[in-house]
C-alpha positions, 0 to 999 in steps of 0.5 A, spaced: 813 442 820 815 449 822 822 450 816 822 443 814 821 443 806 817 438 801 824 434 799 821 429 794 822 423 799 818 417 794 815 411 798 817 406 799 817 399 795 820 393 800 819 393 807 824 392 811 826 391 819 822 385 821 816 386 816 821 383 812 823 377 815 816 377 816 814 377 808 820 373 806 818 368 811 812 367 807 814 369 799 812 361 797 805 360 794 799 358 798 792 358 799 791 365 801 795 371 798 795 378 801 796 384 796 800 390 800 804 395 801 808 397 806 807 402 808 799 401 808 795 400 815 789 397 812 793 392 809 797 392 816 791 390 820 789 385 816 796 383 815 797 381 824 789 379 823 794 373 819 800 373 824 795 372 831 789 367 826 795 363 825 793 364 818 797 360 812 798 365 808 802 369 802 805 376 803 806 379 795 808 386 795 805 390 790 805 398 788 799 401 790 800 406 786 801 402 779 795 398 780 797 393 776 793 389 773 794 383 777 791 387 783 786 392 779 783 383 778 781 383 786 780 391 787 776 394 783 779 401 785 786 399 785 786 398 792 789 396 797 789 390 802 787 385 797 785 377 799 786 372 793 784 365 795 786 360 791 784 354 794 776 353 791 777 352 781 778 359 780 781 364 783 776 368 788 778 374 792 776 379 796 777 388 799 777 393 804 781 391 809 774 390 815 771 386 810 778 381 809 778 381 817 772 377 818 772 374 814 779 372 817 775 371 823 770 366 822 775 362 817 779 361 823 773 359 828 772 354 823 780 351 821 780 347 828 787 344 824 790 353 823 798 349 822 801 355 825 802 359 832 796 359 835 789 358 836 787 365 837 779 370 836 780 376 836 773 376 839 770 374 845 767 367 845 759 367 840 757 364 846 758 372 849 754 376 843 755 382 847 762 383 849 762 381 841 759 387 839 763 392 845 768 390 841 765 391 834 764 397 838 769 400 838 772 397 833 766 402 829 769 407 832 776 407 830 773 407 823 769 413 824 773 418 828 781 415 829 783 413 822 779 420 819 782 425 824 789 422 824 789 424 815 785 431 817 792 432 823 797 430 818 794 433 811 793 441 814 797 445 812 796 451 815 798 453 823 790 454 825 788 448 822 794 444 824 792 446 831 785 443 830 787 437 826 791 436 833 786 437 838 781 433 833 786 427 833 786 426 841 779 427 841 779 420 836 782 418 841 779 419 847 773 417 844 776 410 843 779 410 850 772 412 853 770 406 850 775 401 852 774 404 859 766 402 859 767 394 857 772 395 864 767 397 868 762 392 866 767 388 867 769 385 859 776 385 861 779 378 858 779 380 850 782 388 849 788 389 851 787 396 855 787 390 861 793 387 862 790 380 862 786 381 856 788 379 848 789 381 842 782 384 841 779 385 833 779 394 835 786 392 837 788 390 830 784 396 829 788 402 832 794 399 832 797 402 825 795 409 826 797 409 833 805 407 831 805 411 825 802 417 831 809 415 834 813 416 828 810 420 822 807 425 826 812 426 831 816 426 825 812 433 821 807 435 826 811 434 834 806 431 836 806 427 842 801 421 844 796 422 850 800 422 857 796 418 862 799 411 866 794 407 863 793 409 856 801 410 856 801 402 859 796 400 853 800 403 848 806 399 850 803 392 850 799 393 844 806 396 840 810 390 842 806 385 842 809 379 836 803 380 831 804 387 830 811 387 831 813 381 825 809 387 820 813 393 823 818 396 817 823 400 821 821 408 823 823 411 817 821 407 812 814 411 815 817 418 815 820 418 808 812 414 805 808 419 808 812 425 806 806 428 801 801 426 806 804 432 810 806 436 805 799 434 802 801 433 795 796 433 788 793 425 787 796 422 793 791 417 794 784 416 794 784 417 802 788 423 803 783 426 796 776 423 800 780 428 806 780 434 803 773 433 799 770 433 806 769 426 803 768 418 806 774 415 805 773 409 800 
């Protein structure tokens, strides 16, 4: 970030690029409404899940910093993503991205007539609980290590802490890669894009939004380059080029603009940023 100054750039309130086209295609009322924010990676992984699993939904953009009443009714902390379920009398709601992803996977598995483009699952078959557990181990590594490391690096202000942050983020990536390699050694290659013949997995969806932001936000503000290595780079290319992921991506400038507040660690940037600054668990 040498030489850069905080310009006061605000976050975006509307998707751009392919994400805008997807949002507009899902602007009519449905049984499921996704309350989201165009720059939020926690929203993006739910959005990718909806796209990949072929579940009909409406996308509804909200300003998560102003926490409108309609969002607070669904998510007590006013956090996105939130899911509103409109098909059972009184509306019901879910919040927390991993809980929503689990719900969508189960919903898709019990809906033989999904009306969209796919009948995919994000997990191996239920007949192979060990293979499913390996995917959950990978996803757990994303939540426990990769995501906190991303924010610690991005929010670090002095050079020494930025160096430590870069090292920590690379170590988190290496830990995830080790779990991918373990599954491959044990012969589990059909679920997950680590293997060229695999399908998009729950863990891939968990990690992809932060890996993508590493290629634009971390590169712009920290001069960061993701690790080399033929297999990792091939994996990254497959994940970021996956149609379900690409459909939820805005243009890179939206993320660079929206994450300036994190890069300069402005006060009260978000509940996530506050948790990183205080060393507490992410909300």
